Phi, psi and omega in degrees: 000128182251134180258136181252136170287164178297322177296327178284335178290333182281338181277110177205160180290321188245082172261141177273170183297323179300320181297312179300312180300317180295321178295315180301307182302316177297323179292328182267359179283350186272037178088016174106141181212164178276165179294326180296319180289326177293319178301315181286327182280337183267349179052050180222171180290160183294321182292322179293318176302317178299322174300316178292321178295320175297316174305309181295322176295313181299331180267002177074023181266334180219151178231152181249128177262109181302313190294330180251358186055045185235150173254136181225136181283131178279171180305318178299319186286329173293319176299320177296318176299317180294316182300308180304312179296322172301315180300310180305317179297324180287329182264346177290136178259000000 
């Protein structure tokens, strides 16, 4: 029996946009985190991460606090993450 860590499950060749967004929202849901920590947890290039962060900010799923240089998942983002997790639970066999 082989045990996989949470980080290993995120590393795959074919992650959909929803998977990547969920990883970012989850990383920032714990009261705020830096861009560097999101970068290391998401396993993507810095340029791609910047694009996703901008997309999430524009849609109100994540917010940036300038004073602490932190990203935090908004209430709307938490709801989106819960919906994503519920969907994953339904389709996993």
